[in-house]
N, CA, C and O atoms as a Maestro MAE file, in Angstrom:
{
 s_m_m2io_version
 :::
 2.0.0
}

f_m_ct {
 s_m_title
 :::
 protein
 m_atom[312] {
  # First column is atom index #
  i_m_mmod_type
  r_m_x_coord
  r_m_y_coord
  r_m_z_coord
  i_m_residue_number
  s_m_chain_name
  s_m_pdb_residue_name
  s_m_pdb_atom_name
  i_m_atomic_number
  :::
  1 25 0.872 -1.079 0.024 1 A "MET " " N  " 7
  2 3 0.034 0.074 0.000 1 A "MET " " CA " 6
  3 2 0.907 1.175 0.007 1 A "MET " " C  " 6
  4 15 1.749 1.279 0.899 1 A "MET " " O  " 8
  5 25 0.791 2.055 -0.938 2 A "SER " " N  " 7
  6 3 1.546 3.256 -1.109 2 A "SER " " CA " 6
  7 2 0.914 4.442 -0.350 2 A "SER " " C  " 6
  8 15 -0.298 4.481 -0.140 2 A "SER " " O  " 8
  9 25 1.756 5.401 0.055 3 A "SER " " N  " 7
  10 3 1.164 6.455 0.683 3 A "SER " " CA " 6
  11 2 1.445 7.731 -0.074 3 A "SER " " C  " 6
  12 15 2.216 7.726 -1.033 3 A "SER " " O  " 8
  13 25 0.828 8.829 0.343 4 A "ARG " " N  " 7
  14 3 1.026 10.117 -0.445 4 A "ARG " " CA " 6
  15 2 1.408 11.209 0.556 4 A "ARG " " C  " 6
  16 15 1.228 11.104 1.769 4 A "ARG " " O  " 8
  17 25 1.940 12.247 -0.044 5 A "LEU " " N  " 7
  18 3 2.341 13.357 0.809 5 A "LEU " " CA " 6
  19 2 1.477 14.595 0.379 5 A "LEU " " C  " 6
  20 15 1.299 14.928 -0.793 5 A "LEU " " O  " 8
  21 25 0.964 15.233 1.480 6 A "LYS " " N  " 7
  22 3 0.213 16.462 1.175 6 A "LYS " " CA " 6
  23 2 1.177 17.625 1.610 6 A "LYS " " C  " 6
  24 15 1.557 17.783 2.770 6 A "LYS " " O  " 8
  25 25 1.546 18.461 0.492 7 A "VAL " " N  " 7
  26 3 2.572 19.464 0.579 7 A "VAL " " CA " 6
  27 2 1.759 20.787 0.514 7 A "VAL " " C  " 6
  28 15 0.962 20.928 -0.413 7 A "VAL " " O  " 8
  29 25 1.916 21.779 1.458 8 A "THR " " N  " 7
  30 3 1.318 23.076 1.671 8 A "THR " " CA " 6
  31 2 2.435 24.122 1.712 8 A "THR " " C  " 6
  32 15 3.383 24.040 2.493 8 A "THR " " O  " 8
  33 25 2.266 25.127 0.813 9 A "LEU " " N  " 7
  34 3 3.108 26.295 0.811 9 A "LEU " " CA " 6
  35 2 2.808 27.150 1.945 9 A "LEU " " C  " 6
  36 15 1.703 27.687 2.008 9 A "LEU " " O  " 8
  37 25 3.728 27.339 2.895 10 A "ARG " " N  " 7
  38 3 3.420 28.217 4.056 10 A "ARG " " CA " 6
  39 2 4.229 29.634 4.147 10 A "ARG " " C  " 6
  40 15 3.938 30.533 4.936 10 A "ARG " " O  " 8
  41 25 5.129 29.666 3.349 11 A "LYS " " N  " 7
  42 3 5.933 31.050 3.296 11 A "LYS " " CA " 6
  43 2 6.108 31.422 1.842 11 A "LYS " " C  " 6
  44 15 6.121 30.566 0.958 11 A "LYS " " O  " 8
  45 25 6.249 32.776 1.600 12 A "GLY " " N  " 7
  46 3 6.389 33.226 0.277 12 A "GLY " " CA " 6
  47 2 7.969 32.949 -0.329 12 A "GLY " " C  " 6
  48 15 8.906 32.552 0.363 12 A "GLY " " O  " 8
  49 25 8.022 33.211 -1.575 13 A "MET " " N  " 7
  50 3 9.290 32.848 -2.136 13 A "MET " " CA " 6
  51 2 10.231 34.053 -2.488 13 A "MET " " C  " 6
  52 15 11.304 33.931 -3.079 13 A "MET " " O  " 8
  53 25 9.691 35.224 -2.049 14 A "ILE " " N  " 7
  54 3 10.576 36.444 -2.333 14 A "ILE " " CA " 6
  55 2 11.875 36.266 -1.574 14 A "ILE " " C  " 6
  56 15 11.906 35.988 -0.376 14 A "ILE " " O  " 8
  57 25 12.934 36.439 -2.323 15 A "GLY " " N  " 7
  58 3 14.300 36.335 -1.823 15 A "GLY " " CA " 6
  59 2 14.843 34.959 -1.794 15 A "GLY " " C  " 6
  60 15 15.957 34.761 -1.308 15 A "GLY " " O  " 8
  61 25 14.113 33.966 -2.295 16 A "CYS " " N  " 7
  62 3 14.686 32.673 -2.406 16 A "CYS " " CA " 6
  63 2 15.378 32.476 -3.637 16 A "CYS " " C  " 6
  64 15 15.000 33.066 -4.649 16 A "CYS " " O  " 8
  65 25 16.438 31.639 -3.650 17 A "PRO " " N  " 7
  66 3 17.227 31.375 -4.878 17 A "PRO " " CA " 6
  67 2 16.343 30.839 -6.041 17 A "PRO " " C  " 6
  68 15 15.289 30.256 -5.786 17 A "PRO " " O  " 8
  69 25 16.744 31.023 -7.242 18 A "PRO " " N  " 7
  70 3 15.900 30.582 -8.484 18 A "PRO " " CA " 6
  71 2 15.763 29.064 -8.364 18 A "PRO " " C  " 6
  72 15 14.734 28.575 -8.831 18 A "PRO " " O  " 8
  73 25 16.640 28.274 -7.815 19 A "ASP " " N  " 7
  74 3 16.365 26.822 -7.941 19 A "ASP " " CA " 6
  75 2 15.390 26.384 -6.870 19 A "ASP " " C  " 6
  76 15 14.815 25.308 -7.032 19 A "ASP " " O  " 8
  77 25 15.138 27.135 -5.753 20 A "GLN " " N  " 7
  78 3 14.075 26.801 -4.825 20 A "GLN " " CA " 6
  79 2 12.773 27.287 -5.374 20 A "GLN " " C  " 6
  80 15 11.753 26.616 -5.218 20 A "GLN " " O  " 8
  81 25 12.766 28.485 -6.044 21 A "LYS " " N  " 7
  82 3 11.439 28.811 -6.757 21 A "LYS " " CA " 6
  83 2 11.134 27.863 -7.734 21 A "LYS " " C  " 6
  84 15 9.944 27.555 -7.802 21 A "LYS " " O  " 8
  85 25 11.998 27.257 -8.603 22 A "GLY " " N  " 7
  86 3 11.731 26.255 -9.484 22 A "GLY " " CA " 6
  87 2 11.183 24.984 -8.862 22 A "GLY " " C  " 6
  88 15 10.301 24.329 -9.417 22 A "GLY " " O  " 8
  89 25 11.691 24.669 -7.766 23 A "THR " " N  " 7
  90 3 11.249 23.415 -7.035 23 A "THR " " CA " 6
  91 2 9.846 23.548 -6.596 23 A "THR " " C  " 6
  92 15 9.041 22.628 -6.741 23 A "THR " " O  " 8
  93 25 9.538 24.696 -6.054 24 A "ILE " " N  " 7
  94 3 8.147 24.952 -5.587 24 A "ILE " " CA " 6
  95 2 7.193 24.918 -6.756 24 A "ILE " " C  " 6
  96 15 6.115 24.330 -6.673 24 A "ILE " " O  " 8
  97 25 7.580 25.534 -7.821 25 A "ARG " " N  " 7
  98 3 6.725 25.400 -9.113 25 A "ARG " " CA " 6
  99 2 6.565 24.007 -9.527 25 A "ARG " " C  " 6
  100 15 5.448 23.601 -9.847 25 A "ARG " " O  " 8
  101 25 7.679 23.174 -9.551 26 A "ALA " " N  " 7
  102 3 7.587 21.848 -9.978 26 A "ALA " " CA " 6
  103 2 6.737 20.954 -9.175 26 A "ALA " " C  " 6
  104 15 6.126 20.004 -9.665 26 A "ALA " " O  " 8
  105 25 6.710 21.313 -7.795 27 A "LEU " " N  " 7
  106 3 5.782 20.575 -6.950 27 A "LEU " " CA " 6
  107 2 4.263 21.054 -7.187 27 A "LEU " " C  " 6
  108 15 3.363 20.506 -6.551 27 A "LEU " " O  " 8
  109 25 4.004 22.012 -8.047 28 A "GLY " " N  " 7
  110 3 2.703 22.345 -8.353 28 A "GLY " " CA " 6
  111 2 2.122 23.533 -7.437 28 A "GLY " " C  " 6
  112 15 0.919 23.790 -7.454 28 A "GLY " " O  " 8
  113 25 2.912 24.152 -6.745 29 A "LEU " " N  " 7
  114 3 2.401 25.242 -5.731 29 A "LEU " " CA " 6
  115 2 2.544 26.582 -6.384 29 A "LEU " " C  " 6
  116 15 3.557 26.836 -7.035 29 A "LEU " " O  " 8
  117 25 1.688 27.351 -6.257 30 A "ARG " " N  " 7
  118 3 1.670 28.750 -6.849 30 A "ARG " " CA " 6
  119 2 1.629 29.804 -5.743 30 A "ARG " " C  " 6
  120 15 2.378 30.780 -5.783 30 A "ARG " " O  " 8
  121 25 0.719 29.596 -4.718 31 A "ARG " " N  " 7
  122 3 0.395 30.678 -3.790 31 A "ARG " " CA " 6
  123 2 0.438 30.124 -2.371 31 A "ARG " " C  " 6
  124 15 0.291 28.921 -2.157 31 A "ARG " " O  " 8
  125 25 0.637 30.998 -1.427 32 A "ILE " " N  " 7
  126 3 0.663 30.615 0.011 32 A "ILE " " CA " 6
  127 2 -0.579 30.125 0.420 32 A "ILE " " C  " 6
  128 15 -1.613 30.732 0.144 32 A "ILE " " O  " 8
  129 25 -0.571 28.929 1.146 33 A "GLY " " N  " 7
  130 3 -1.721 28.162 1.525 33 A "GLY " " CA " 6
  131 2 -2.245 27.150 0.642 33 A "GLY " " C  " 6
  132 15 -3.144 26.395 1.012 33 A "GLY " " O  " 8
  133 25 -1.733 27.095 -0.498 34 A "GLN " " N  " 7
  134 3 -2.260 26.113 -1.458 34 A "GLN " " CA " 6
  135 2 -1.474 24.707 -1.172 34 A "GLN " " C  " 6
  136 15 -0.291 24.621 -0.843 34 A "GLN " " O  " 8
  137 25 -2.349 23.666 -1.361 35 A "SER " " N  " 7
  138 3 -1.875 22.479 -1.069 35 A "SER " " CA " 6
  139 2 -1.896 21.355 -2.222 35 A "SER " " C  " 6
  140 15 -2.894 21.390 -2.943 35 A "SER " " O  " 8
  141 25 -1.085 20.515 -2.457 36 A "VAL " " N  " 7
  142 3 -1.060 19.547 -3.356 36 A "VAL " " CA " 6
  143 2 -0.736 18.169 -2.734 36 A "VAL " " C  " 6
  144 15 -0.110 18.087 -1.677 36 A "VAL " " O  " 8
  145 25 -1.174 17.095 -3.410 37 A "GLU " " N  " 7
  146 3 -0.889 15.748 -3.005 37 A "GLU " " CA " 6
  147 2 -0.045 15.104 -4.001 37 A "GLU " " C  " 6
  148 15 -0.373 15.058 -5.187 37 A "GLU " " O  " 8
  149 25 1.086 14.581 -3.527 38 A "LYS " " N  " 7
  150 3 2.028 13.972 -4.357 38 A "LYS " " CA " 6
  151 2 2.326 12.569 -3.988 38 A "LYS " " C  " 6
  152 15 2.189 12.248 -2.808 38 A "LYS " " O  " 8
  153 25 2.729 11.669 -4.887 39 A "LYS " " N  " 7
  154 3 3.171 10.304 -4.385 39 A "LYS " " CA " 6
  155 2 4.453 10.376 -3.528 39 A "LYS " " C  " 6
  156 15 5.365 11.180 -3.724 39 A "LYS " " O  " 8
  157 25 4.416 9.445 -2.559 40 A "ASP " " N  " 7
  158 3 5.546 9.430 -1.679 40 A "ASP " " CA " 6
  159 2 6.668 8.628 -2.283 40 A "ASP " " C  " 6
  160 15 6.787 7.446 -1.961 40 A "ASP " " O  " 8
  161 25 7.495 9.185 -3.133 41 A "VAL " " N  " 7
  162 3 8.543 8.531 -3.801 41 A "VAL " " CA " 6
  163 2 9.727 9.441 -3.447 41 A "VAL " " C  " 6
  164 15 9.605 10.589 -3.021 41 A "VAL " " O  " 8
  165 25 10.955 8.764 -3.683 42 A "PRO " " N  " 7
  166 3 12.242 9.461 -3.273 42 A "PRO " " CA " 6
  167 2 12.466 10.821 -3.972 42 A "PRO " " C  " 6
  168 15 13.053 11.747 -3.414 42 A "PRO " " O  " 8
  169 25 11.964 10.890 -5.229 43 A "GLU " " N  " 7
  170 3 12.115 12.127 -5.985 43 A "GLU " " CA " 6
  171 2 11.362 13.302 -5.283 43 A "GLU " " C  " 6
  172 15 11.870 14.411 -5.122 43 A "GLU " " O  " 8
  173 25 10.111 12.960 -4.882 44 A "THR " " N  " 7
  174 3 9.346 14.024 -4.289 44 A "THR " " CA " 6
  175 2 9.874 14.395 -2.866 44 A "THR " " C  " 6
  176 15 9.882 15.555 -2.452 44 A "THR " " O  " 8
  177 25 10.330 13.282 -2.126 45 A "ARG " " N  " 7
  178 3 11.051 13.657 -0.870 45 A "ARG " " CA " 6
  179 2 12.082 14.533 -0.930 45 A "ARG " " C  " 6
  180 15 12.223 15.429 -0.098 45 A "ARG " " O  " 8
  181 25 12.975 14.314 -2.040 46 A "GLY " " N  " 7
  182 3 14.119 15.112 -2.248 46 A "GLY " " CA " 6
  183 2 13.637 16.676 -2.541 46 A "GLY " " C  " 6
  184 15 14.227 17.651 -2.076 46 A "GLY " " O  " 8
  185 25 12.608 16.738 -3.286 47 A "MET " " N  " 7
  186 3 12.120 18.192 -3.651 47 A "MET " " CA " 6
  187 2 11.604 18.817 -2.355 47 A "MET " " C  " 6
  188 15 11.870 19.993 -2.109 47 A "MET " " O  " 8
  189 25 10.915 18.114 -1.565 48 A "VAL " " N  " 7
  190 3 10.381 18.594 -0.280 48 A "VAL " " CA " 6
  191 2 11.512 19.044 0.711 48 A "VAL " " C  " 6
  192 15 11.437 20.077 1.377 48 A "VAL " " O  " 8
  193 25 12.620 18.125 0.746 49 A "PHE " " N  " 7
  194 3 13.800 18.427 1.554 49 A "PHE " " CA " 6
  195 2 14.450 19.697 1.171 49 A "PHE " " C  " 6
  196 15 14.909 20.471 2.011 49 A "PHE " " O  " 8
  197 25 14.487 19.914 -0.139 50 A "LYS " " N  " 7
  198 3 15.231 21.237 -0.554 50 A "LYS " " CA " 6
  199 2 14.529 22.524 -0.124 50 A "LYS " " C  " 6
  200 15 15.166 23.562 0.056 50 A "LYS " " O  " 8
  201 25 13.142 22.437 0.046 51 A "VAL " " N  " 7
  202 3 12.358 23.606 0.286 51 A "VAL " " CA " 6
  203 2 11.538 23.443 1.699 51 A "VAL " " C  " 6
  204 15 10.507 24.060 1.965 51 A "VAL " " O  " 8
  205 25 12.146 22.560 2.494 52 A "LYS " " N  " 7
  206 3 11.499 22.135 3.837 52 A "LYS " " CA " 6
  207 2 11.180 23.498 4.665 52 A "LYS " " C  " 6
  208 15 10.210 23.491 5.423 52 A "LYS " " O  " 8
  209 25 11.930 24.596 4.543 53 A "HIS " " N  " 7
  210 3 11.706 25.772 5.425 53 A "HIS " " CA " 6
  211 2 10.499 26.477 4.700 53 A "HIS " " C  " 6
  212 15 9.990 27.389 5.350 53 A "HIS " " O  " 8
  213 25 10.012 26.239 3.595 54 A "LEU " " N  " 7
  214 3 8.825 27.080 3.080 54 A "LEU " " CA " 6
  215 2 7.577 26.224 3.040 54 A "LEU " " C  " 6
  216 15 6.533 26.760 2.670 54 A "LEU " " O  " 8
  217 25 7.581 24.857 3.407 55 A "VAL " " N  " 7
  218 3 6.402 24.063 3.262 55 A "VAL " " CA " 6
  219 2 6.134 23.202 4.406 55 A "VAL " " C  " 6
  220 15 7.033 22.894 5.189 55 A "VAL " " O  " 8
  221 25 4.823 22.766 4.543 56 A "ASP " " N  " 7
  222 3 4.358 21.837 5.582 56 A "ASP " " CA " 6
  223 2 4.124 20.541 4.862 56 A "ASP " " C  " 6
  224 15 3.627 20.571 3.736 56 A "ASP " " O  " 8
  225 25 4.446 19.413 5.428 57 A "VAL " " N  " 7
  226 3 4.216 18.129 4.791 57 A "VAL " " CA " 6
  227 2 3.479 17.197 5.756 57 A "VAL " " C  " 6
  228 15 3.836 17.057 6.925 57 A "VAL " " O  " 8
  229 25 2.430 16.564 5.209 58 A "GLU " " N  " 7
  230 3 1.634 15.496 5.983 58 A "GLU " " CA " 6
  231 2 1.701 14.249 5.196 58 A "GLU " " C  " 6
  232 15 1.626 14.321 3.970 58 A "GLU " " O  " 8
  233 25 1.835 13.123 5.785 59 A "GLU " " N  " 7
  234 3 1.719 11.832 5.107 59 A "GLU " " CA " 6
  235 2 0.261 11.448 5.196 59 A "GLU " " C  " 6
  236 15 -0.366 11.629 6.240 59 A "GLU " " O  " 8
  237 25 -0.294 10.916 4.107 60 A "ILE " " N  " 7
  238 3 -1.531 10.548 3.942 60 A "ILE " " CA " 6
  239 2 -1.548 9.118 3.395 60 A "ILE " " C  " 6
  240 15 -1.035 8.873 2.303 60 A "ILE " " O  " 8
  241 25 -2.170 8.109 4.188 61 A "ALA " " N  " 7
  242 3 -2.246 6.743 3.786 61 A "ALA " " CA " 6
  243 2 -3.341 6.564 2.844 61 A "ALA " " C  " 6
  244 15 -4.461 6.986 3.133 61 A "ALA " " O  " 8
  245 25 -3.118 5.993 1.781 62 A "ASP " " N  " 7
  246 3 -4.074 5.574 0.717 62 A "ASP " " CA " 6
  247 2 -5.068 4.711 1.412 62 A "ASP " " C  " 6
  248 15 -4.754 3.908 2.291 62 A "ASP " " O  " 8
  249 25 -6.359 4.922 0.953 63 A "SER " " N  " 7
  250 3 -7.422 4.108 1.675 63 A "SER " " CA " 6
  251 2 -7.454 2.662 1.156 63 A "SER " " C  " 6
  252 15 -8.051 1.791 1.790 63 A "SER " " O  " 8
  253 25 -6.851 2.420 0.074 64 A "GLY " " N  " 7
  254 3 -6.845 1.139 -0.441 64 A "GLY " " CA " 6
  255 2 -8.107 0.637 -0.849 64 A "GLY " " C  " 6
  256 15 -8.335 -0.572 -0.844 64 A "GLY " " O  " 8
  257 25 -9.063 1.605 -1.254 65 A "GLY " " N  " 7
  258 3 -10.369 1.171 -1.619 65 A "GLY " " CA " 6
  259 2 -10.473 0.215 -2.736 65 A "GLY " " C  " 6
  260 15 -10.048 0.540 -3.845 65 A "GLY " " O  " 8
  261 25 -11.020 -0.973 -2.523 66 A "ARG " " N  " 7
  262 3 -11.185 -2.068 -3.515 66 A "ARG " " CA " 6
  263 2 -12.552 -2.067 -4.023 66 A "ARG " " C  " 6
  264 15 -13.470 -2.095 -3.203 66 A "ARG " " O  " 8
  265 25 -12.796 -2.039 -5.244 67 A "GLY " " N  " 7
  266 3 -14.186 -2.064 -5.656 67 A "GLY " " CA " 6
  267 2 -14.161 -2.910 -6.906 67 A "GLY " " C  " 6
  268 15 -13.609 -4.010 -6.885 67 A "GLY " " O  " 8
  269 25 -14.729 -2.445 -7.980 68 A "LYS " " N  " 7
  270 3 -14.874 -3.235 -9.221 68 A "LYS " " CA " 6
  271 2 -13.512 -3.523 -9.880 68 A "LYS " " C  " 6
  272 15 -13.347 -4.449 -10.674 68 A "LYS " " O  " 8
  273 25 -12.484 -2.607 -9.471 69 A "GLU " " N  " 7
  274 3 -11.125 -2.773 -10.106 69 A "GLU " " CA " 6
  275 2 -10.554 -4.175 -9.715 69 A "GLU " " C  " 6
  276 15 -9.800 -4.797 -10.464 69 A "GLU " " O  " 8
  277 25 -10.935 -4.602 -8.577 70 A "SER " " N  " 7
  278 3 -10.371 -5.868 -8.037 70 A "SER " " CA " 6
  279 2 -10.892 -7.005 -8.357 70 A "SER " " C  " 6
  280 15 -10.458 -8.060 -7.894 70 A "SER " " O  " 8
  281 25 -12.008 -6.933 -9.288 71 A "GLY " " N  " 7
  282 3 -12.620 -8.177 -9.630 71 A "GLY " " CA " 6
  283 2 -14.007 -8.467 -8.886 71 A "GLY " " C  " 6
  284 15 -14.713 -9.419 -9.217 71 A "GLY " " O  " 8
  285 25 -14.339 -7.603 -7.883 72 A "GLU " " N  " 7
  286 3 -15.419 -7.784 -7.129 72 A "GLU " " CA " 6
  287 2 -16.639 -7.289 -7.817 72 A "GLU " " C  " 6
  288 15 -16.577 -6.220 -8.424 72 A "GLU " " O  " 8
  289 25 -17.873 -8.053 -7.771 73 A "GLN " " N  " 7
  290 3 -19.083 -7.465 -8.369 73 A "GLN " " CA " 6
  291 2 -19.886 -6.936 -7.470 73 A "GLN " " C  " 6
  292 15 -19.883 -7.330 -6.303 73 A "GLN " " O  " 8
  293 25 -20.673 -5.971 -7.910 74 A "GLU " " N  " 7
  294 3 -21.700 -5.171 -6.912 74 A "GLU " " CA " 6
  295 2 -22.868 -6.248 -6.714 74 A "GLU " " C  " 6
  296 15 -23.307 -6.911 -7.653 74 A "GLU " " O  " 8
  297 25 -23.315 -6.351 -5.428 75 A "LYS " " N  " 7
  298 3 -24.522 -7.102 -5.231 75 A "LYS " " CA " 6
  299 2 -25.820 -6.371 -5.622 75 A "LYS " " C  " 6
  300 15 -25.921 -5.176 -5.343 75 A "LYS " " O  " 8
  301 25 -26.792 -7.002 -6.235 76 A "PRO " " N  " 7
  302 3 -28.008 -6.350 -6.588 76 A "PRO " " CA " 6
  303 2 -28.801 -5.998 -5.380 76 A "PRO " " C  " 6
  304 15 -28.783 -6.733 -4.393 76 A "PRO " " O  " 8
  305 25 -29.449 -4.974 -5.420 77 A "PRO " " N  " 7
  306 3 -30.326 -4.583 -4.305 77 A "PRO " " CA " 6
  307 2 -31.315 -5.693 -3.912 77 A "PRO " " C  " 6
  308 15 -31.748 -6.424 -4.803 77 A "PRO " " O  " 8
  309 25 -31.703 -5.867 -2.630 78 A "PRO " " N  " 7
  310 3 -32.651 -6.943 -2.228 78 A "PRO " " CA " 6
  311 2 -34.101 -6.633 -2.668 78 A "PRO " " C  " 6
  312 15 -35.007 -7.425 -2.411 78 A "PRO " " O  " 8
  :::
 }
 m_bond[311] {
  # First column is bond index #
  i_m_from
  i_m_to
  i_m_order
  :::
  1 1 2 1
  2 2 3 1
  3 3 4 2
  4 3 5 1
  5 5 6 1
  6 6 7 1
  7 7 8 2
  8 7 9 1
  9 9 10 1
  10 10 11 1
  11 11 12 2
  12 11 13 1
  13 13 14 1
  14 14 15 1
  15 15 16 2
  16 15 17 1
  17 17 18 1
  18 18 19 1
  19 19 20 2
  20 19 21 1
  21 21 22 1
  22 22 23 1
  23 23 24 2
  24 23 25 1
  25 25 26 1
  26 26 27 1
  27 27 28 2
  28 27 29 1
  29 29 30 1
  30 30 31 1
  31 31 32 2
  32 31 33 1
  33 33 34 1
  34 34 35 1
  35 35 36 2
  36 35 37 1
  37 37 38 1
  38 38 39 1
  39 39 40 2
  40 39 41 1
  41 41 42 1
  42 42 43 1
  43 43 44 2
  44 43 45 1
  45 45 46 1
  46 46 47 1
  47 47 48 2
  48 47 49 1
  49 49 50 1
  50 50 51 1
  51 51 52 2
  52 51 53 1
  53 53 54 1
  54 54 55 1
  55 55 56 2
  56 55 57 1
  57 57 58 1
  58 58 59 1
  59 59 60 2
  60 59 61 1
  61 61 62 1
  62 62 63 1
  63 63 64 2
  64 63 65 1
  65 65 66 1
  66 66 67 1
  67 67 68 2
  68 67 69 1
  69 69 70 1
  70 70 71 1
  71 71 72 2
  72 71 73 1
  73 73 74 1
  74 74 75 1
  75 75 76 2
  76 75 77 1
  77 77 78 1
  78 78 79 1
  79 79 80 2
  80 79 81 1
  81 81 82 1
  82 82 83 1
  83 83 84 2
  84 83 85 1
  85 85 86 1
  86 86 87 1
  87 87 88 2
  88 87 89 1
  89 89 90 1
  90 90 91 1
  91 91 92 2
  92 91 93 1
  93 93 94 1
  94 94 95 1
  95 95 96 2
  96 95 97 1
  97 97 98 1
  98 98 99 1
  99 99 100 2
  100 99 101 1
  101 101 102 1
  102 102 103 1
  103 103 104 2
  104 103 105 1
  105 105 106 1
  106 106 107 1
  107 107 108 2
  108 107 109 1
  109 109 110 1
  110 110 111 1
  111 111 112 2
  112 111 113 1
  113 113 114 1
  114 114 115 1
  115 115 116 2
  116 115 117 1
  117 117 118 1
  118 118 119 1
  119 119 120 2
  120 119 121 1
  121 121 122 1
  122 122 123 1
  123 123 124 2
  124 123 125 1
  125 125 126 1
  126 126 127 1
  127 127 128 2
  128 127 129 1
  129 129 130 1
  130 130 131 1
  131 131 132 2
  132 131 133 1
  133 133 134 1
  134 134 135 1
  135 135 136 2
  136 135 137 1
  137 137 138 1
  138 138 139 1
  139 139 140 2
  140 139 141 1
  141 141 142 1
  142 142 143 1
  143 143 144 2
  144 143 145 1
  145 145 146 1
  146 146 147 1
  147 147 148 2
  148 147 149 1
  149 149 150 1
  150 150 151 1
  151 151 152 2
  152 151 153 1
  153 153 154 1
  154 154 155 1
  155 155 156 2
  156 155 157 1
  157 157 158 1
  158 158 159 1
  159 159 160 2
  160 159 161 1
  161 161 162 1
  162 162 163 1
  163 163 164 2
  164 163 165 1
  165 165 166 1
  166 166 167 1
  167 167 168 2
  168 167 169 1
  169 169 170 1
  170 170 171 1
  171 171 172 2
  172 171 173 1
  173 173 174 1
  174 174 175 1
  175 175 176 2
  176 175 177 1
  177 177 178 1
  178 178 179 1
  179 179 180 2
  180 179 181 1
  181 181 182 1
  182 182 183 1
  183 183 184 2
  184 183 185 1
  185 185 186 1
  186 186 187 1
  187 187 188 2
  188 187 189 1
  189 189 190 1
  190 190 191 1
  191 191 192 2
  192 191 193 1
  193 193 194 1
  194 194 195 1
  195 195 196 2
  196 195 197 1
  197 197 198 1
  198 198 199 1
  199 199 200 2
  200 199 201 1
  201 201 202 1
  202 202 203 1
  203 203 204 2
  204 203 205 1
  205 205 206 1
  206 206 207 1
  207 207 208 2
  208 207 209 1
  209 209 210 1
  210 210 211 1
  211 211 212 2
  212 211 213 1
  213 213 214 1
  214 214 215 1
  215 215 216 2
  216 215 217 1
  217 217 218 1
  218 218 219 1
  219 219 220 2
  220 219 221 1
  221 221 222 1
  222 222 223 1
  223 223 224 2
  224 223 225 1
  225 225 226 1
  226 226 227 1
  227 227 228 2
  228 227 229 1
  229 229 230 1
  230 230 231 1
  231 231 232 2
  232 231 233 1
  233 233 234 1
  234 234 235 1
  235 235 236 2
  236 235 237 1
  237 237 238 1
  238 238 239 1
  239 239 240 2
  240 239 241 1
  241 241 242 1
  242 242 243 1
  243 243 244 2
  244 243 245 1
  245 245 246 1
  246 246 247 1
  247 247 248 2
  248 247 249 1
  249 249 250 1
  250 250 251 1
  251 251 252 2
  252 251 253 1
  253 253 254 1
  254 254 255 1
  255 255 256 2
  256 255 257 1
  257 257 258 1
  258 258 259 1
  259 259 260 2
  260 259 261 1
  261 261 262 1
  262 262 263 1
  263 263 264 2
  264 263 265 1
  265 265 266 1
  266 266 267 1
  267 267 268 2
  268 267 269 1
  269 269 270 1
  270 270 271 1
  271 271 272 2
  272 271 273 1
  273 273 274 1
  274 274 275 1
  275 275 276 2
  276 275 277 1
  277 277 278 1
  278 278 279 1
  279 279 280 2
  280 279 281 1
  281 281 282 1
  282 282 283 1
  283 283 284 2
  284 283 285 1
  285 285 286 1
  286 286 287 1
  287 287 288 2
  288 287 289 1
  289 289 290 1
  290 290 291 1
  291 291 292 2
  292 291 293 1
  293 293 294 1
  294 294 295 1
  295 295 296 2
  296 295 297 1
  297 297 298 1
  298 298 299 1
  299 299 300 2
  300 299 301 1
  301 301 302 1
  302 302 303 1
  303 303 304 2
  304 303 305 1
  305 305 306 1
  306 306 307 1
  307 307 308 2
  308 307 309 1
  309 309 310 1
  310 310 311 1
  311 311 312 2
  :::
 }
}
């Protein structure tokens, strides 16, 4: 079961080096308070580490909802 990261921009980018501004944009963040969900992979973790002073991060466990995709069929209503 894979997890996800919720990344929220908490501080402005004024005065930050261009590489950090690019990292914030690559994460999909544009304005303070905006949040995005990303897959928890080493690449994303590295990006977050680079701008950890500007963002808040929460781990979100996937619900693992199994429905029709796993081969189960819906039961007809009684």
